[in-house]
C-alpha positions in Angstrom: 0.5 14.8 0.1 -0.4 18.1 -1.3 0.7 21.6 -0.5 -0.4 25.1 -1.4 1.6 28.3 -1.3 1.9 31.7 -2.9 3.5 32.4 -6.3 6.8 30.7 -6.7 9.4 30.1 -9.4 9.1 26.9 -11.4 11.6 24.3 -10.3 14.7 23.9 -12.5 16.3 20.5 -13.3 16.6 18.1 -10.4 20.4 18.0 -9.9 20.3 21.6 -8.5 18.1 20.4 -5.6 19.8 19.3 -2.4 18.8 16.8 0.3 20.2 17.2 3.8 19.4 16.7 7.5 18.0 19.9 9.1 20.9 20.7 11.4 20.3 24.5 11.0 17.3 26.3 12.5 16.4 27.7 9.2 16.0 24.2 7.7 13.8 23.0 10.6 11.6 26.1 10.5 11.4 25.8 6.7 10.2 22.2 7.1 7.6 23.3 9.7 6.5 26.1 7.4 6.1 23.7 4.4 4.2 21.3 6.7 1.8 24.1 7.6 1.1 24.8 3.9 0.5 21.1 3.3 -1.3 19.8 6.3 -3.0 22.9 7.7 -3.7 25.4 4.9 -4.6 22.8 2.3 -5.7 19.7 4.1 -7.5 21.4 7.0 -5.5 19.8 9.8 -4.8 21.4 13.2 -3.1 20.6 16.5 -2.3 22.1 19.9 1.1 23.4 18.9 0.2 24.6 15.4 1.3 28.2 15.1 -1.3 29.8 12.8 0.0 33.4 13.3 3.5 32.4 11.9 2.4 29.5 9.8 4.3 26.6 11.4 3.0 23.0 11.9 4.8 21.5 14.8 4.2 19.1 17.7 5.9 17.7 20.8 7.7 15.0 18.9 9.7 17.3 16.6 12.7 17.7 19.0 13.3 14.0 19.1 13.3 13.4 15.4 15.7 14.0 12.5 14.3 16.2 9.8 15.3 15.4 6.2 14.8 18.4 3.9 14.7 18.9 0.2 16.2 22.3 -0.6 16.1 24.5 -3.7 19.1 26.9 -3.3 17.5 29.3 -5.7 14.6 30.0 -3.3 14.7 32.5 -0.4 16.0 31.0 2.8 15.5 34.2 4.7 11.7 33.8 4.1 12.0 30.1 5.0 10.9 29.4 1.4 13.9 27.2 0.5 12.6 23.9 1.9 10.5 22.3 -0.8 10.2 18.8 0.6 10.5 17.2 4.1 10.5 13.9 6.0 10.5 13.3 9.8 12.5 10.3 10.9 13.2 8.6 14.2 15.4 5.4 14.7 13.9 3.0 17.2 16.8 3.5 19.6 15.5 6.9 20.4 11.8 5.9 20.9 12.0 5.5 24.7 13.5 9.0 25.2 10.8 10.5 23.0 8.0 8.8 25.0 7.4 6.3 22.2 6.8 6.5 18.5 4.4 9.1 17.1 2.1 6.5 15.5 2.0 4.3 18.6 -1.1 6.3 19.6 -2.8 5.1 16.4 -1.4 1.5 16.0 -0.2 -1.3 18.2 3.4 -1.6 17.1 4.2 -4.6 19.3 4.7 -7.0 16.3 7.4 -4.8 14.9 9.1 -4.3 18.3 9.0 -8.1 18.8 11.1 -8.7 15.7 14.2 -7.4 17.5 15.2 -5.7 14.3 16.3 -2.0 13.8 13.2 0.1 13.3 12.8 3.5 11.7 9.6 5.6 11.9 8.8 7.9 8.9 6.3 10.7 9.0 5.3 14.2 8.0 6.3 13.7 4.4 5.4 16.5 2.1 6.5 18.3 -1.1 5.9 21.8 -2.4 3.3 21.7 -5.2 5.7 23.0 -7.8 8.0 20.0 -7.2 5.6 17.1 -7.3 5.0 14.7 -10.1 8.7 14.7 -11.1 12.1 14.5 -9.5 11.1 16.0 -6.2 9.9 12.8 -4.6 12.7 10.8 -6.2 15.3 13.2 -4.6 13.6 12.9 -1.3 13.5 9.1 -1.5 17.2 9.0 -2.4 17.9 11.1 0.6 15.9 8.6 2.7 17.8 5.7 1.2 21.1 7.2 2.3 19.7 7.8 5.8 18.4 4.2 6.0 21.9 3.0 5.0 23.6 5.2 7.5 21.3 4.2 10.4 21.3 0.5 9.5 17.5 0.5 9.6 15.8 -2.8 8.7 12.1 -2.1 9.1 10.5 1.2 8.0 7.1 2.2 9.1 4.8 5.1 9.6 1.3 6.5 9.0 0.3 7.9 5.6 -2.9 9.7 5.0 -5.9 10.0 2.8 -7.5 13.4 2.9 -10.8 13.5 4.8 -12.5 11.4 7.4 -15.4 9.9 5.4 -14.4 6.3 5.4 -17.3 5.3 3.1 -15.9 7.7 0.4 -12.6 5.8 0.7 -14.1 2.3 0.6 -12.6 1.2 -2.7 -8.9 2.2 -2.1 -9.0 1.0 1.5 -10.5 -2.3 0.5 -8.0 -2.7 -2.3 -5.1 -2.1 0.1 -6.6 -4.6 2.6 -7.0 -7.4 0.1 -3.8 -6.9 -1.9 -1.2 -5.4 0.4 -2.0 -6.6 4.0 1.2 -7.2 6.0 2.0 -10.7 7.0 1.3 -11.7 10.5 4.8 -11.0 12.0 4.6 -7.4 10.7 0.9 -6.8 11.0 0.4 -3.7 13.2 -3.2 -3.1 14.2 -5.2 0.2 14.4 -6.2 1.1 18.0 -9.7 1.9 19.1 -11.7 4.0 19.4 -10.8 5.6 16.1 -9.9 2.3 14.3 -12.0 1.4 11.3 -11.9 -1.7 9.2 -10.4 -1.6 5.7 -12.2 -4.8 4.7 -15.2 -2.8 3.5 -16.2 -5.0 0.5 -15.1 -8.2 -1.2 -12.2 -7.8 -3.6 -14.3 -8.7 -6.6 -16.5 -5.6 -5.9 -13.6 -3.2 -5.7 -13.3 -0.7 -8.6 -9.6 -1.1 -9.1 -9.2 1.9 -11.4 -11.0 4.1 -8.9 -8.9 2.7 -6.1 -5.6 3.3 -8.0 -6.6 6.9 -8.7 -7.5 7.6 -5.1 -4.3 6.2 -3.5 -1.8 9.0 -2.9 1.5 8.9 -4.7 3.5 8.4 -1.5 1.6 5.3 -0.6 2.0 3.9 -4.2 5.8 4.5 -3.8 5.9 2.4 -0.7 3.9 -0.4 -2.3 6.2 -0.4 -5.4 9.1 -1.0 -3.0 7.4 -4.0 -1.5 5.6 -2.2 1.4 2.6 -3.5 3.3 -0.3 -2.0 5.1 -1.4 -2.7 8.7 -4.7 -4.0 9.9 -7.3 -1.3 9.8 -7.3 2.4 9.3 -7.3 5.2 11.9 -9.5 8.3 11.6 -7.6 11.4 12.7 -10.4 14.0 13.0 -8.2 16.9 14.3 -5.9 16.4 11.3 -8.8 15.8 8.9 -7.3 12.5 7.6 -7.8 8.8 7.4 -4.5 7.1 8.2 -3.1 3.8 7.3 0.2 2.3 8.6 2.7 1.4 6.0 5.4 -1.2 6.9 8.4 -2.1 4.7 11.1 -4.7 5.2 14.2 -3.2 3.7 15.5 -6.7 2.8 12.6 -7.2 0.4 13.6 -4.3 -1.9 15.1 -5.9 -5.0 18.5 -4.7 -6.3 17.0 -3.0 -9.4 14.6 -1.0 -7.4 17.1 -0.2 -4.8 19.5 1.2 -7.4 16.8 3.5 -8.7 16.1 5.0 -5.3 19.6 5.2 -4.0 20.9 6.9 -7.2 23.2 4.1 -8.4 21.2 3.2 -11.4 22.7 4.2 -14.7 
């Protein structure tokens, strides 16, 4: 995910960053402001509740979700500039009250629901441009690891996006993900028509693996390194100007060494 914003101070060393749930209005508004800069200003997305005048990206699901925010205390909270990373999270127990999971409009989630295990939907992940490529994502992942532990979540899932809706231009990364990281049958969610498109766009031996690796966003790579899978098919989100895939991760598959890195217990 990529964000744009005006001039800003370079981030200082990671330990000064904080991760917390957005229990204060300023934190939620800061997350929605950052989401606007990422998903609207840069990636060209839009939606019925996007507030262009005040630069907030929001939707009907926001009140039902927890919002995990990465905060730099040195930035100006009064200007809602202090949130430099965000995640939107909803445990499965809340799904009915919310009218269902956000990504249920894009994917048939019945295989996950049939497991009887504790589900957690992840979404709207974004990081300020000055905090990418370093400790920003790691801090956010460590905050997510703590949340997962607190909620007892067993299966994580959510849509992640490629910029743009030209599926042919994404043929190599989509085909690579289909051939190498397709979820096993019990966890294989399936993209819903009419916006569903196949990811099996070419045989694996025709995939340019270097080009595919370059094209896969860092967030998706992080899930894959943790043992994540992708669902069957992609979903073209034209209003949001993205091509979405559904990532699924069984928490029990994360090995102890990797878990230690992401939960902050590694030496």
